Wavefront OBJ file of the C-alpha trace (Angstrom):
o trace
v -23.522 -24.818 -11.060
v -19.965 -24.231 -9.847
v -19.520 -21.393 -12.317
v -22.766 -19.771 -11.164
v -21.728 -19.946 -7.502
v -18.296 -18.459 -8.269
v -19.915 -15.565 -10.118
v -22.323 -14.982 -7.231
v -19.507 -14.974 -4.661
v -17.442 -12.629 -6.821
v -20.376 -10.216 -7.153
v -21.054 -10.310 -3.406
v -17.378 -9.628 -2.688
v -17.378 -6.643 -5.019
v -20.464 -5.192 -3.322
v -18.966 -5.555 0.165
v -15.589 -4.198 -0.960
v -17.313 -1.156 -2.447
v -19.166 -0.490 0.783
v -15.954 -0.808 2.785
v -14.249 1.849 0.680
v -16.925 4.476 1.382
v -15.641 7.259 3.647
v -16.488 10.794 4.616
v -14.018 13.243 6.167
v -15.186 16.449 7.816
v -12.716 19.285 8.424
v -12.987 22.052 10.999
v -11.771 24.797 8.655
v -12.657 25.818 5.115
v -10.576 24.406 2.269
v -10.115 20.960 3.904
v -7.879 22.374 6.670
v -7.719 22.011 10.439
v -8.797 19.190 12.684
v -10.680 16.431 10.971
v -12.760 13.343 11.647
v -13.196 10.445 9.205
v -16.072 7.952 9.239
v -16.796 4.813 7.289
v -20.079 4.018 9.050
v -23.030 5.745 10.694
v -22.339 8.138 13.549
v -25.521 9.314 15.222
v -23.965 11.895 17.569
v -20.642 13.757 17.525
v -20.992 15.135 21.082
v -18.410 12.696 22.493
v -15.969 13.077 19.595
v -14.989 16.688 20.285
v -16.199 17.540 16.773
v -19.797 18.617 17.439
v -20.831 21.632 15.286
v -17.298 22.015 13.952
v -17.374 20.986 10.262
v -16.683 23.671 7.675
v -15.702 21.463 4.715
v -16.402 17.863 3.749
v -14.713 15.309 1.488
v -16.668 12.248 0.330
v -14.827 9.199 -0.962
v -17.400 6.752 -2.207
v -20.855 5.833 -1.081
v -23.844 7.996 -0.325
v -23.869 10.090 2.841
v -26.436 12.209 4.627
v -25.099 14.852 6.990
v -27.531 16.268 9.546
v -27.077 19.393 11.647
v -28.363 17.804 14.876
v -27.731 14.561 16.719
v -29.735 11.426 15.989
v -30.420 12.417 12.369
v -32.440 15.562 13.120
l 1 2 3 4 5 6 7 8 9 10 11 12 13 14 15 16 17 18 19 20 21 22 23 24 25 26 27 28 29 30 31 32 33 34 35 36 37 38 39 40 41 42 43 44 45 46 47 48 49 50 51 52 53 54 55 56 57 58 59 60 61 62 63 64 65 66 67 68 69 70 71 72 73 74
C-alpha cells in the first residue's frame, strides 16, 4: 500500500507542477515586441491592467488557453 500511495502522490505532484508551468504572454506589437503582460491564471478583464485591446502577438508556454476579444469571456 505504501508503494501505491507514493505513486499516487508523485502523479498528483506532476499534474500540479504541469499546471503551474502554464503561461501566456501577450505583446503590444507584432513579432513579440513592445509592452507585454504575462498570465498564469484566468484574467476575466484587462481594463485595469492598462493592456485592454492592446495585444498584437501571443506566446503560449504550456497549457490550453482561450483568448476572448471582450471582457468576461465574451
